All heavy atoms as a GROMACS GRO file, in nm:
protein
  620
    1MET      N    1  -0.108   3.377   1.647
    1MET     CA    2   0.016   3.301   1.632
    1MET      C    3   0.119   3.389   1.560
    1MET      O    4   0.156   3.365   1.448
    1MET     CB    5  -0.011   3.173   1.554
    1MET     CG    6   0.104   3.080   1.555
    1MET     SD    7   0.085   2.920   1.472
    1MET     CE    8  -0.084   2.900   1.438
    2GLN      N    9   0.161   3.495   1.625
    2GLN     CA   10   0.256   3.588   1.565
    2GLN      C   11   0.399   3.535   1.570
    2GLN      O   12   0.472   3.549   1.474
    2GLN     CB   13   0.248   3.724   1.636
    2GLN     CG   14   0.114   3.792   1.619
    2GLN     CD   15   0.086   3.828   1.476
    2GLN    OE1   16   0.175   3.857   1.398
    2GLN    NE2   17  -0.041   3.824   1.438
    3GLU      N   18   0.437   3.476   1.681
    3GLU     CA   19   0.574   3.430   1.698
    3GLU      C   20   0.572   3.280   1.724
    3GLU      O   21   0.572   3.235   1.838
    3GLU     CB   22   0.641   3.504   1.812
    3GLU     CG   23   0.652   3.653   1.786
    3GLU     CD   24   0.721   3.724   1.899
    3GLU    OE1   25   0.814   3.667   1.959
    3GLU    OE2   26   0.680   3.838   1.928
    4ILE      N   27   0.573   3.202   1.617
    4ILE     CA   28   0.558   3.057   1.628
    4ILE      C   29   0.670   2.994   1.710
    4ILE      O   30   0.645   2.904   1.790
    4ILE     CB   31   0.545   2.991   1.490
    4ILE    CG1   32   0.511   2.843   1.502
    4ILE    CG2   33   0.671   3.010   1.408
    4ILE    CD1   34   0.374   2.816   1.550
    5LEU      N   35   0.793   3.040   1.693
    5LEU     CA   36   0.904   2.983   1.769
    5LEU      C   37   0.888   3.006   1.918
    5LEU      O   38   0.914   2.918   1.999
    5LEU     CB   39   1.037   3.039   1.720
    5LEU     CG   40   1.079   2.997   1.579
    5LEU    CD1   41   1.209   3.065   1.540
    5LEU    CD2   42   1.092   2.848   1.568
    6LYS      N   43   0.840   3.126   1.954
    6LYS     CA   44   0.818   3.157   2.095
    6LYS      C   45   0.707   3.068   2.152
    6LYS      O   46   0.717   3.017   2.262
    6LYS     CB   47   0.782   3.303   2.112
    6LYS     CG   48   0.767   3.347   2.256
    6LYS     CD   49   0.742   3.495   2.266
    6LYS     CE   50   0.729   3.535   2.412
    6LYS     NZ   51   0.699   3.677   2.426
    7GLU      N   52   0.600   3.049   2.074
    7GLU     CA   53   0.489   2.964   2.119
    7GLU      C   54   0.535   2.820   2.138
    7GLU      O   55   0.497   2.754   2.235
    7GLU     CB   56   0.374   2.970   2.020
    7GLU     CG   57   0.302   3.103   2.022
    7GLU     CD   58   0.184   3.106   1.927
    7GLU    OE1   59   0.133   2.998   1.892
    7GLU    OE2   60   0.145   3.217   1.888
    8ILE      N   61   0.615   2.769   2.046
    8ILE     CA   62   0.666   2.632   2.058
    8ILE      C   63   0.756   2.622   2.180
    8ILE      O   64   0.744   2.528   2.260
    8ILE     CB   65   0.741   2.590   1.930
    8ILE    CG1   66   0.642   2.577   1.815
    8ILE    CG2   67   0.815   2.459   1.952
    8ILE    CD1   68   0.708   2.558   1.679
    9PHE      N   69   0.847   2.719   2.197
    9PHE     CA   70   0.940   2.717   2.310
    9PHE      C   71   0.867   2.721   2.443
    9PHE      O   72   0.902   2.650   2.537
    9PHE     CB   73   1.037   2.836   2.299
    9PHE     CG   74   1.134   2.843   2.411
    9PHE    CD1   75   1.244   2.758   2.416
    9PHE    CD2   76   1.118   2.934   2.514
    9PHE    CE1   77   1.334   2.764   2.520
    9PHE    CE2   78   1.208   2.942   2.619
    9PHE     CZ   79   1.316   2.856   2.622
   10GLU      N   80   0.763   2.802   2.452
   10GLU     CA   81   0.690   2.817   2.578
   10GLU      C   82   0.583   2.710   2.597
   10GLU      O   83   0.516   2.708   2.699
   10GLU     CB   84   0.627   2.956   2.584
   10GLU     CG   85   0.732   3.065   2.593
   10GLU     CD   86   0.672   3.205   2.589
   10GLU    OE1   87   0.551   3.220   2.562
   10GLU    OE2   88   0.748   3.300   2.611
   11GLY      N   89   0.569   2.622   2.501
   11GLY     CA   90   0.472   2.513   2.514
   11GLY      C   91   0.328   2.554   2.488
   11GLY      O   92   0.236   2.482   2.525
   12ASP      N   93   0.308   2.669   2.425
   12ASP     CA   94   0.173   2.718   2.398
   12ASP      C   95   0.121   2.677   2.261
   12ASP      O   96   0.006   2.704   2.228
   12ASP     CB   97   0.169   2.871   2.408
   12ASP     CG   98   0.199   2.920   2.548
   12ASP    OD1   99   0.170   2.846   2.644
   12ASP    OD2  100   0.252   3.032   2.561
   13TYR      N  101   0.204   2.615   2.182
   13TYR     CA  102   0.165   2.582   2.045
   13TYR      C  103   0.092   2.448   2.039
   13TYR      O  104   0.136   2.350   2.096
   13TYR     CB  105   0.289   2.576   1.954
   13TYR     CG  106   0.258   2.535   1.813
   13TYR    CD1  107   0.194   2.622   1.727
   13TYR    CD2  108   0.290   2.408   1.768
   13TYR    CE1  109   0.165   2.585   1.597
   13TYR    CE2  110   0.261   2.370   1.637
   13TYR     CZ  111   0.198   2.458   1.553
   13TYR     OH  112   0.168   2.422   1.424
   14THR      N  113  -0.021   2.447   1.973
   14THR     CA  114  -0.096   2.325   1.951
   14THR      C  115  -0.115   2.309   1.801
   14THR      O  116  -0.181   2.392   1.738
   14THR     CB  117  -0.234   2.332   2.020
   14THR    OG1  118  -0.216   2.361   2.157
   14THR    CG2  119  -0.308   2.200   2.005
   15PRO      N  120  -0.056   2.205   1.742
   15PRO     CA  121  -0.071   2.187   1.598
   15PRO      C  122  -0.216   2.156   1.561
   15PRO      O  123  -0.290   2.095   1.638
   15PRO     CB  124   0.019   2.070   1.566
   15PRO     CG  125   0.040   1.998   1.694
   15PRO     CD  126   0.022   2.099   1.802
   16VAL      N  127  -0.256   2.203   1.445
   16VAL     CA  128  -0.390   2.178   1.394
   16VAL      C  129  -0.388   2.046   1.318
   16VAL      O  130  -0.308   2.027   1.227
   16VAL     CB  131  -0.435   2.292   1.301
   16VAL    CG1  132  -0.573   2.264   1.245
   16VAL    CG2  133  -0.432   2.424   1.374
   17THR      N  134  -0.474   1.955   1.358
   17THR     CA  135  -0.482   1.827   1.290
   17THR      C  136  -0.627   1.800   1.254
   17THR      O  137  -0.718   1.866   1.303
   17THR     CB  138  -0.432   1.712   1.378
   17THR    OG1  139  -0.511   1.709   1.497
   17THR    CG2  140  -0.286   1.728   1.414
   18GLY      N  141  -0.645   1.703   1.171
   18GLY     CA  142  -0.780   1.666   1.133
   18GLY      C  143  -0.796   1.664   0.982
   18GLY      O  144  -0.703   1.692   0.908
   19CYS      N  145  -0.915   1.634   0.942
   19CYS     CA  146  -0.944   1.623   0.800
   19CYS      C  147  -1.044   1.729   0.758
   19CYS      O  148  -1.128   1.770   0.836
   19CYS     CB  149  -1.001   1.486   0.768
   19CYS     SG  150  -0.891   1.351   0.807
   20ARG      N  151  -1.035   1.766   0.634
   20ARG     CA  152  -1.131   1.858   0.577
   20ARG      C  153  -1.251   1.777   0.532
   20ARG      O  154  -1.236   1.675   0.465
   20ARG     CB  155  -1.067   1.930   0.458
   20ARG     CG  156  -1.160   2.021   0.381
   20ARG     CD  157  -1.094   2.076   0.256
   20ARG     NE  158  -1.052   1.976   0.161
   20ARG     CZ  159  -1.134   1.915   0.074
   20ARG    NH1  160  -1.262   1.941   0.072
   20ARG    NH2  161  -1.086   1.826  -0.011
   21PRO      N  162  -1.373   1.818   0.568
   21PRO     CA  163  -1.489   1.741   0.524
   21PRO      C  164  -1.508   1.750   0.373
   21PRO      O  165  -1.470   1.850   0.311
   21PRO     CB  166  -1.606   1.807   0.598
   21PRO     CG  167  -1.556   1.937   0.648
   21PRO     CD  168  -1.407   1.932   0.650
   22MET      N  169  -1.564   1.646   0.315
   22MET     CA  170  -1.587   1.645   0.171
   22MET      C  171  -1.697   1.744   0.134
   22MET      O  172  -1.793   1.763   0.209
   22MET     CB  173  -1.629   1.505   0.124
   22MET     CG  174  -1.516   1.411   0.104
   22MET     SD  175  -1.559   1.272  -0.002
   22MET     CE  176  -1.646   1.167   0.111
   23THR      N  177  -1.683   1.801   0.017
   23THR     CA  178  -1.788   1.888  -0.036
   23THR      C  179  -1.899   1.802  -0.094
   23THR      O  180  -1.882   1.681  -0.114
   23THR     CB  181  -1.732   1.980  -0.146
   23THR    OG1  182  -1.690   1.898  -0.256
   23THR    CG2  183  -1.614   2.063  -0.096
   24ALA      N  184  -2.010   1.864  -0.124
   24ALA     CA  185  -2.123   1.791  -0.185
   24ALA      C  186  -2.080   1.732  -0.320
   24ALA      O  187  -2.119   1.620  -0.354
   24ALA     CB  188  -2.242   1.884  -0.202
   25GLU      N  189  -2.000   1.807  -0.394
   25GLU     CA  190  -1.952   1.758  -0.524
   25GLU      C  191  -1.864   1.634  -0.508
   25GLU      O  192  -1.877   1.537  -0.583
   25GLU     CB  193  -1.874   1.869  -0.595
   25GLU     CG  194  -1.829   1.832  -0.733
   25GLU     CD  195  -1.755   1.945  -0.802
   25GLU    OE1  196  -1.741   2.054  -0.744
   25GLU    OE2  197  -1.709   1.924  -0.916
   26GLU      N  198  -1.775   1.636  -0.407
   26GLU     CA  199  -1.690   1.519  -0.381
   26GLU      C  200  -1.774   1.398  -0.339
   26GLU      O  201  -1.747   1.286  -0.383
   26GLU     CB  202  -1.587   1.552  -0.273
   26GLU     CG  203  -1.479   1.647  -0.319
   26GLU     CD  204  -1.391   1.694  -0.205
   26GLU    OE1  205  -1.444   1.727  -0.097
   26GLU    OE2  206  -1.268   1.697  -0.224
   27HIS      N  207  -1.874   1.421  -0.256
   27HIS     CA  208  -1.963   1.312  -0.216
   27HIS      C  209  -2.030   1.248  -0.337
   27HIS      O  210  -2.040   1.126  -0.348
   27HIS     CB  211  -2.070   1.361  -0.119
   27HIS     CG  212  -2.031   1.355   0.024
   27HIS    ND1  213  -2.008   1.237   0.090
   27HIS    CD2  214  -2.010   1.454   0.115
   27HIS    CE1  215  -1.975   1.264   0.215
   27HIS    NE2  216  -1.974   1.394   0.233
   28GLU      N  217  -2.076   1.332  -0.428
   28GLU     CA  218  -2.142   1.282  -0.548
   28GLU      C  219  -2.049   1.197  -0.632
   28GLU      O  220  -2.086   1.089  -0.679
   28GLU     CB  221  -2.196   1.399  -0.631
   28GLU     CG  222  -2.276   1.356  -0.752
   28GLU     CD  223  -2.328   1.474  -0.831
   28GLU    OE1  224  -2.337   1.586  -0.776
   28GLU    OE2  225  -2.361   1.453  -0.949
   29VAL      N  226  -1.925   1.243  -0.648
   29VAL     CA  227  -1.827   1.167  -0.726
   29VAL      C  228  -1.799   1.032  -0.660
   29VAL      O  229  -1.796   0.928  -0.725
   29VAL     CB  230  -1.696   1.248  -0.743
   29VAL    CG1  231  -1.584   1.162  -0.800
   29VAL    CG2  232  -1.720   1.369  -0.832
   30TRP      N  233  -1.777   1.032  -0.527
   30TRP     CA  234  -1.749   0.907  -0.456
   30TRP      C  235  -1.868   0.812  -0.461
   30TRP      O  236  -1.852   0.691  -0.475
   30TRP     CB  237  -1.708   0.933  -0.311
   30TRP     CG  238  -1.563   0.968  -0.298
   30TRP    CD1  239  -1.510   1.089  -0.268
   30TRP    CD2  240  -1.452   0.881  -0.319
   30TRP    NE1  241  -1.374   1.084  -0.268
   30TRP    CE2  242  -1.335   0.956  -0.298
   30TRP    CE3  243  -1.439   0.747  -0.353
   30TRP    CZ2  244  -1.208   0.902  -0.311
   30TRP    CZ3  245  -1.312   0.693  -0.365
   30TRP    CH2  246  -1.199   0.770  -0.344
   31ASP      N  247  -1.990   0.866  -0.450
   31ASP     CA  248  -2.109   0.782  -0.458
   31ASP      C  249  -2.120   0.715  -0.595
   31ASP      O  250  -2.150   0.595  -0.606
   31ASP     CB  251  -2.235   0.863  -0.429
   31ASP     CG  252  -2.247   0.902  -0.283
   31ASP    OD1  253  -2.176   0.842  -0.198
   31ASP    OD2  254  -2.327   0.994  -0.254
   32ASN      N  255  -2.093   0.793  -0.701
   32ASN     CA  256  -2.097   0.736  -0.836
   32ASN      C  257  -1.986   0.632  -0.855
   32ASN      O  258  -2.009   0.526  -0.916
   32ASN     CB  259  -2.085   0.845  -0.942
   32ASN     CG  260  -2.210   0.931  -0.950
   32ASN    OD1  261  -2.319   0.887  -0.915
   32ASN    ND2  262  -2.194   1.054  -0.995
   33ALA      N  263  -1.869   0.660  -0.804
   33ALA     CA  264  -1.758   0.564  -0.815
   33ALA      C  265  -1.791   0.435  -0.741
   33ALA      O  266  -1.761   0.325  -0.790
   33ALA     CB  267  -1.630   0.626  -0.761
   34GLN      N  268  -1.854   0.448  -0.625
   34GLN     CA  269  -1.887   0.328  -0.548
   34GLN      C  270  -1.991   0.244  -0.621
   34GLN      O  271  -1.985   0.121  -0.618
   34GLN     CB  272  -1.939   0.366  -0.410
   34GLN     CG  273  -1.960   0.245  -0.321
   34GLN     CD  274  -1.984   0.284  -0.176
   34GLN    OE1  275  -1.994   0.401  -0.143
   34GLN    NE2  276  -1.991   0.185  -0.090
   35LYS      N  277  -2.085   0.307  -0.690
   35LYS     CA  278  -2.185   0.234  -0.767
   35LYS      C  279  -2.118   0.153  -0.879
   35LYS      O  280  -2.158   0.040  -0.907
   35LYS     CB  281  -2.287   0.330  -0.827
   35LYS     CG  282  -2.381   0.390  -0.725
   35LYS     CD  283  -2.472   0.492  -0.791
   35LYS     CE  284  -2.551   0.569  -0.685
   35LYS     NZ  285  -2.626   0.681  -0.743
   36VAL      N  286  -2.016   0.211  -0.940
   36VAL     CA  287  -1.949   0.145  -1.053
   36VAL      C  288  -1.847   0.042  -1.004
   36VAL      O  289  -1.842  -0.070  -1.054
   36VAL     CB  290  -1.880   0.250  -1.144
   36VAL    CG1  291  -1.797   0.183  -1.251
   36VAL    CG2  292  -1.984   0.343  -1.206
   37LEU      N  293  -1.766   0.079  -0.907
   37LEU     CA  294  -1.653  -0.004  -0.864
   37LEU      C  295  -1.684  -0.096  -0.747
   37LEU      O  296  -1.613  -0.195  -0.727
   37LEU     CB  297  -1.533   0.084  -0.829
   37LEU     CG  298  -1.479   0.172  -0.941
   37LEU    CD1  299  -1.373   0.267  -0.886
   37LEU    CD2  300  -1.425   0.089  -1.054
   38GLY      N  301  -1.780  -0.060  -0.667
   38GLY     CA  302  -1.810  -0.138  -0.548
   38GLY      C  303  -1.736  -0.085  -0.426
   38GLY      O  304  -1.632  -0.020  -0.437
   39GLY      N  305  -1.793  -0.114  -0.310
   39GLY     CA  306  -1.738  -0.063  -0.184
   39GLY      C  307  -1.599  -0.113  -0.152
   39GLY      O  308  -1.516  -0.039  -0.100
   40GLU      N  309  -1.570  -0.239  -0.185
   40GLU     CA  310  -1.438  -0.295  -0.154
   40GLU      C  311  -1.328  -0.224  -0.233
   40GLU      O  312  -1.222  -0.192  -0.178
   40GLU     CB  313  -1.436  -0.445  -0.185
   40GLU     CG  314  -1.308  -0.513  -0.143
   40GLU     CD  315  -1.311  -0.663  -0.169
   40GLU    OE1  316  -1.421  -0.722  -0.174
   40GLU    OE2  317  -1.201  -0.720  -0.184
   41MET      N  318  -1.354  -0.197  -0.361
   41MET     CA  319  -1.253  -0.128  -0.442
   41MET      C  320  -1.234   0.015  -0.395
   41MET      O  321  -1.121   0.064  -0.390
   41MET     CB  322  -1.294  -0.130  -0.590
   41MET     CG  323  -1.192  -0.063  -0.679
   41MET     SD  324  -1.025  -0.132  -0.666
   41MET     CE  325  -1.042  -0.278  -0.764
   42ILE      N  326  -1.341   0.080  -0.354
   42ILE     CA  327  -1.329   0.216  -0.302
   42ILE      C  328  -1.244   0.216  -0.175
   42ILE      O  329  -1.158   0.302  -0.156
   42ILE     CB  330  -1.469   0.278  -0.275
   42ILE    CG1  331  -1.546   0.298  -0.406
   42ILE    CG2  332  -1.457   0.409  -0.198
   42ILE    CD1  333  -1.482   0.396  -0.502
   43ASP      N  334  -1.268   0.119  -0.086
   43ASP     CA  335  -1.187   0.108   0.036
   43ASP      C  336  -1.040   0.090   0.002
   43ASP      O  337  -0.952   0.150   0.065
   43ASP     CB  338  -1.235  -0.008   0.123
   43ASP     CG  339  -1.369   0.020   0.189
   43ASP    OD1  340  -1.411   0.138   0.192
   43ASP    OD2  341  -1.432  -0.077   0.235
   44LYS      N  342  -1.010   0.007  -0.098
   44LYS     CA  343  -0.871  -0.015  -0.139
   44LYS      C  344  -0.810   0.113  -0.195
   44LYS      O  345  -0.694   0.145  -0.167
   44LYS     CB  346  -0.863  -0.126  -0.244
   44LYS     CG  347  -0.886  -0.264  -0.188
   44LYS     CD  348  -0.877  -0.369  -0.298
   44LYS     CE  349  -0.904  -0.508  -0.244
   44LYS     NZ  350  -0.897  -0.610  -0.349
   45MET      N  351  -0.888   0.188  -0.273
   45MET     CA  352  -0.839   0.314  -0.330
   45MET      C  353  -0.809   0.416  -0.221
   45MET      O  354  -0.705   0.482  -0.223
   45MET     CB  355  -0.941   0.372  -0.429
   45MET     CG  356  -0.951   0.296  -0.558
   45MET     SD  357  -1.087   0.353  -0.663
   45MET     CE  358  -1.056   0.527  -0.675
   46VAL      N  359  -0.900   0.427  -0.124
   46VAL     CA  360  -0.881   0.522  -0.015
   46VAL      C  361  -0.758   0.484   0.068
   46VAL      O  362  -0.678   0.570   0.105
   46VAL     CB  363  -1.008   0.531   0.073
   46VAL    CG1  364  -0.982   0.607   0.201
   46VAL    CG2  365  -1.122   0.595  -0.005
   47TYR      N  366  -0.742   0.356   0.095
   47TYR     CA  367  -0.626   0.310   0.172
   47TYR      C  368  -0.496   0.342   0.098
   47TYR      O  369  -0.401   0.395   0.156
   47TYR     CB  370  -0.636   0.161   0.201
   47TYR     CG  371  -0.514   0.108   0.273
   47TYR    CD1  372  -0.497   0.130   0.409
   47TYR    CD2  373  -0.415   0.038   0.205
   47TYR    CE1  374  -0.386   0.084   0.476
   47TYR    CE2  375  -0.303  -0.009   0.271
   47TYR     CZ  376  -0.288   0.014   0.406
   47TYR     OH  377  -0.178  -0.031   0.471
   48ALA      N  378  -0.493   0.312  -0.032
   48ALA     CA  379  -0.373   0.337  -0.112
   48ALA      C  380  -0.342   0.487  -0.117
   48ALA      O  381  -0.226   0.528  -0.104
   48ALA     CB  382  -0.389   0.282  -0.252
   49GLN      N  383  -0.446   0.568  -0.132
   49GLN     CA  384  -0.425   0.713  -0.138
   49GLN      C  385  -0.376   0.766  -0.004
   49GLN      O  386  -0.285   0.849   0.002
   49GLN     CB  387  -0.555   0.782  -0.178
   49GLN     CG  388  -0.538   0.932  -0.195
   49GLN     CD  389  -0.668   0.999  -0.234
   49GLN    OE1  390  -0.776   0.957  -0.191
   49GLN    NE2  391  -0.659   1.101  -0.315
   50SER      N  392  -0.433   0.717   0.105
   50SER     CA  393  -0.390   0.766   0.236
   50SER      C  394  -0.246   0.724   0.265
   50SER      O  395  -0.171   0.799   0.328
   50SER     CB  396  -0.484   0.718   0.346
   50SER     OG  397  -0.476   0.580   0.364
   51ARG      N  398  -0.205   0.607   0.220
   51ARG     CA  399  -0.066   0.564   0.239
   51ARG      C  400   0.029   0.657   0.165
   51ARG      O  401   0.132   0.697   0.219
   51ARG     CB  402  -0.045   0.420   0.190
   51ARG     CG  403  -0.112   0.315   0.274
   51ARG     CD  404  -0.048   0.296   0.408
   51ARG     NE  405   0.094   0.264   0.393
   51ARG     CZ  406   0.187   0.298   0.479
   51ARG    NH1  407   0.156   0.363   0.587
   51ARG    NH2  408   0.313   0.267   0.457
   52SER      N  409  -0.003   0.692   0.041
   52SER     CA  410   0.086   0.780  -0.034
   52SER      C  411   0.087   0.920   0.026
   52SER      O  412   0.191   0.987   0.030
   52SER     CB  413   0.051   0.783  -0.182
   52SER     OG  414  -0.077   0.834  -0.204
   53LEU      N  415  -0.026   0.968   0.076
   53LEU     CA  416  -0.029   1.099   0.142
   53LEU      C  417   0.054   1.096   0.270
   53LEU      O  418   0.124   1.193   0.302
   53LEU     CB  419  -0.173   1.140   0.174
   53LEU     CG  420  -0.258   1.184   0.056
   53LEU    CD1  421  -0.403   1.204   0.100
   53LEU    CD2  422  -0.203   1.310  -0.006
   54THR      N  423   0.047   0.987   0.344
   54THR     CA  424   0.126   0.974   0.466
   54THR      C  425   0.274   0.979   0.434
   54THR      O  426   0.352   1.045   0.504
   54THR     CB  427   0.091   0.842   0.538
   54THR    OG1  428  -0.047   0.844   0.572
   54THR    CG2  429   0.174   0.823   0.663
   55GLU      N  430   0.315   0.911   0.329
   55GLU     CA  431   0.457   0.913   0.289
   55GLU      C  432   0.500   1.054   0.250
   55GLU      O  433   0.608   1.099   0.288
   55GLU     CB  434   0.481   0.817   0.173
   55GLU     CG  435   0.471   0.671   0.212
   55GLU     CD  436   0.573   0.630   0.316
   55GLU    OE1  437   0.690   0.673   0.306
   55GLU    OE2  438   0.536   0.555   0.408
   56THR      N  439   0.414   1.125   0.178
   56THR     CA  440   0.446   1.262   0.138
   56THR      C  441   0.459   1.352   0.260
   56THR      O  442   0.552   1.432   0.271
   56THR     CB  443   0.338   1.317   0.043
   56THR    OG1  444   0.332   1.235  -0.073
   56THR    CG2  445   0.367   1.460   0.001
   57GLN      N  446   0.363   1.340   0.353
   57GLN     CA  447   0.368   1.421   0.475
   57GLN      C  448   0.492   1.388   0.557
   57GLN      O  449   0.554   1.478   0.615
   57GLN     CB  450   0.242   1.401   0.558
   57GLN     CG  451   0.119   1.460   0.492
   57GLN     CD  452  -0.009   1.421   0.561
   57GLN    OE1  453  -0.012   1.331   0.644
   57GLN    NE2  454  -0.117   1.490   0.526
   58TYR      N  455   0.532   1.262   0.561
   58TYR     CA  456   0.653   1.224   0.633
   58TYR      C  457   0.776   1.287   0.568
   58TYR      O  458   0.866   1.336   0.637
   58TYR     CB  459   0.667   1.072   0.640
   58TYR     CG  460   0.797   1.029   0.704
   58TYR    CD1  461   0.816   1.044   0.841
   58TYR    CD2  462   0.901   0.977   0.627
   58TYR    CE1  463   0.935   1.007   0.900
   58TYR    CE2  464   1.020   0.940   0.687
   58TYR     CZ  465   1.036   0.955   0.823
   58TYR     OH  466   1.155   0.920   0.880
   59ASP      N  467   0.779   1.288   0.435
   59ASP     CA  468   0.891   1.351   0.364
   59ASP      C  469   0.901   1.499   0.399
   59ASP      O  470   1.010   1.551   0.424
   59ASP     CB  471   0.878   1.334   0.213
   59ASP     CG  472   0.900   1.191   0.168
   59ASP    OD1  473   0.960   1.112   0.244
   59ASP    OD2  474   0.858   1.158   0.055
   60TYR      N  475   0.786   1.568   0.402
   60TYR     CA  476   0.786   1.710   0.440
   60TYR      C  477   0.833   1.728   0.584
   60TYR      O  478   0.910   1.819   0.614
   60TYR     CB  479   0.647   1.771   0.425
   60TYR     CG  480   0.600   1.786   0.282
   60TYR    CD1  481   0.466   1.775   0.251
   60TYR    CD2  482   0.689   1.813   0.178
   60TYR    CE1  483   0.420   1.789   0.120
   60TYR    CE2  484   0.645   1.826   0.048
   60TYR     CZ  485   0.511   1.815   0.020
   60TYR     OH  486   0.467   1.830  -0.108
   61PHE      N  487   0.786   1.642   0.673
   61PHE     CA  488   0.827   1.650   0.814
   61PHE      C  489   0.977   1.631   0.826
   61PHE      O  490   1.045   1.707   0.896
   61PHE     CB  491   0.753   1.544   0.896
   61PHE     CG  492   0.807   1.530   1.036
   61PHE    CD1  493   0.772   1.620   1.134
   61PHE    CD2  494   0.895   1.428   1.067
   61PHE    CE1  495   0.822   1.608   1.262
   61PHE    CE2  496   0.946   1.415   1.195
   61PHE     CZ  497   0.909   1.506   1.293
   62ARG      N  498   1.030   1.530   0.756
   62ARG     CA  499   1.173   1.501   0.763
   62ARG      C  500   1.255   1.620   0.714
   62ARG      O  501   1.354   1.659   0.777
   62ARG     CB  502   1.204   1.376   0.681
   62ARG     CG  503   1.348   1.329   0.695
   62ARG     CD  504   1.374   1.205   0.617
   62ARG     NE  505   1.353   1.234   0.475
   62ARG     CZ  506   1.301   1.150   0.388
   62ARG    NH1  507   1.265   1.030   0.424
   62ARG    NH2  508   1.285   1.184   0.262
   63GLU      N  509   1.214   1.680   0.602
   63GLU     CA  510   1.288   1.794   0.550
   63GLU      C  511   1.278   1.914   0.645
   63GLU      O  512   1.375   1.986   0.664
   63GLU     CB  513   1.237   1.832   0.411
   63GLU     CG  514   1.273   1.730   0.304
   63GLU     CD  515   1.423   1.706   0.294
   63GLU    OE1  516   1.501   1.803   0.294
   63GLU    OE2  517   1.462   1.588   0.288
   64GLY      N  518   1.162   1.934   0.704
   64GLY     CA  519   1.146   2.043   0.801
   64GLY      C  520   1.231   2.021   0.924
   64GLY      O  521   1.290   2.114   0.978
   65PHE      N  522   1.238   1.897   0.970
   65PHE     CA  523   1.321   1.865   1.086
   65PHE      C  524   1.468   1.891   1.054
   65PHE      O  525   1.540   1.950   1.134
   65PHE     CB  526   1.300   1.719   1.127
   65PHE     CG  527   1.374   1.682   1.251
   65PHE    CD1  528   1.317   1.704   1.375
   65PHE    CD2  529   1.503   1.629   1.245
   65PHE    CE1  530   1.385   1.672   1.492
   65PHE    CE2  531   1.571   1.597   1.361
   65PHE     CZ  532   1.512   1.617   1.484
   66ARG      N  533   1.510   1.849   0.937
   66ARG     CA  534   1.650   1.874   0.896
   66ARG      C  535   1.680   2.023   0.891
   66ARG      O  536   1.785   2.068   0.936
   66ARG     CB  537   1.678   1.810   0.761
   66ARG     CG  538   1.691   1.662   0.766
   66ARG     CD  539   1.720   1.606   0.629
   66ARG     NE  540   1.732   1.462   0.634
   66ARG     CZ  541   1.728   1.383   0.530
   66ARG    NH1  542   1.714   1.434   0.410
   66ARG    NH2  543   1.739   1.253   0.543
   67LEU      N  544   1.587   2.100   0.834
   67LEU     CA  545   1.606   2.245   0.827
   67LEU      C  546   1.617   2.303   0.966
   67LEU      O  547   1.705   2.385   0.994
   67LEU     CB  548   1.490   2.309   0.751
   67LEU     CG  549   1.490   2.461   0.746
   67LEU    CD1  550   1.616   2.514   0.677
   67LEU    CD2  551   1.365   2.512   0.677
   68GLY      N  552   1.529   2.260   1.057
   68GLY     CA  553   1.534   2.308   1.194
   68GLY      C  554   1.665   2.275   1.262
   68GLY      O  555   1.723   2.358   1.332
   69ALA      N  556   1.712   2.152   1.241
   69ALA     CA  557   1.840   2.110   1.301
   69ALA      C  558   1.955   2.193   1.245
   69ALA      O  559   2.042   2.237   1.320
   69ALA     CB  560   1.864   1.962   1.278
   70LEU      N  561   1.955   2.216   1.116
   70LEU     CA  562   2.061   2.298   1.055
   70LEU      C  563   2.058   2.441   1.108
   70LEU      O  564   2.162   2.501   1.135
   70LEU     CB  565   2.047   2.297   0.903
   70LEU     CG  566   2.085   2.166   0.834
   70LEU    CD1  567   2.048   2.171   0.686
   70LEU    CD2  568   2.231   2.135   0.852
   71LEU      N  569   1.937   2.497   1.126
   71LEU     CA  570   1.926   2.631   1.181
   71LEU      C  571   1.978   2.637   1.324
   71LEU      O  572   2.048   2.731   1.363
   71LEU     CB  573   1.781   2.679   1.175
   71LEU     CG  574   1.727   2.712   1.036
   71LEU    CD1  575   1.577   2.738   1.042
   71LEU    CD2  576   1.800   2.831   0.976
   72MET      N  577   1.948   2.534   1.404
   72MET     CA  578   1.998   2.532   1.540
   72MET      C  579   2.151   2.522   1.544
   72MET      O  580   2.217   2.585   1.626
   72MET     CB  581   1.936   2.418   1.618
   72MET     CG  582   1.792   2.442   1.656
   72MET     SD  583   1.724   2.316   1.765
   72MET     CE  584   1.686   2.187   1.649
   73LEU      N  585   2.208   2.445   1.452
   73LEU     CA  586   2.354   2.433   1.446
   73LEU      C  587   2.418   2.566   1.406
   73LEU      O  588   2.527   2.598   1.452
   73LEU     CB  589   2.395   2.323   1.351
   73LEU     CG  590   2.364   2.180   1.398
   73LEU    CD1  591   2.392   2.081   1.286
   73LEU    CD2  592   2.446   2.147   1.521
   74GLU      N  593   2.350   2.642   1.322
   74GLU     CA  594   2.402   2.772   1.280
   74GLU      C  595   2.404   2.872   1.397
   74GLU      O  596   2.488   2.961   1.400
   74GLU     CB  597   2.318   2.831   1.166
   74GLU     CG  598   2.343   2.766   1.033
   74GLU     CD  599   2.482   2.797   0.978
   74GLU    OE1  600   2.527   2.913   0.991
   74GLU    OE2  601   2.546   2.705   0.925
   75LEU      N  602   2.314   2.855   1.492
   75LEU     CA  603   2.305   2.949   1.604
   75LEU      C  604   2.409   2.922   1.712
   75LEU      O  605   2.428   3.004   1.801
   75LEU     CB  606   2.165   2.943   1.666
   75LEU     CG  607   2.052   2.995   1.578
   75LEU    CD1  608   1.918   2.970   1.645
   75LEU    CD2  609   2.070   3.141   1.547
   76ARG      N  610   2.477   2.809   1.706
   76ARG     CA  611   2.575   2.776   1.810
   76ARG      C  612   2.685   2.874   1.816
   76ARG      O  613   2.737   2.937   1.742
   76ARG     CB  614   2.636   2.637   1.788
   76ARG     CG  615   2.542   2.528   1.810
   76ARG     CD  616   2.607   2.390   1.809
   76ARG     NE  617   2.684   2.366   1.687
   76ARG     CZ  618   2.804   2.309   1.685
   76ARG    NH1  619   2.862   2.272   1.794
   76ARG    NH2  620   2.868   2.286   1.574
   0.00000   0.00000   0.00000
């Protein structure tokens, strides 16, 4: 992926998506938390965390889109 703009323009770019698997240490922490808090509370925590991460990622996307639009306007 040397020339990202060329790859995007030519339709060869495929964004990388997905999740990183948890480490053994993370599994241990979540297992202990579930024992103390219960499965329902863990589900609520994960949902709340994913919502805030989604908002953050959307903010980054929006700023990147604005930057791209401004760069395109500069090239006119």
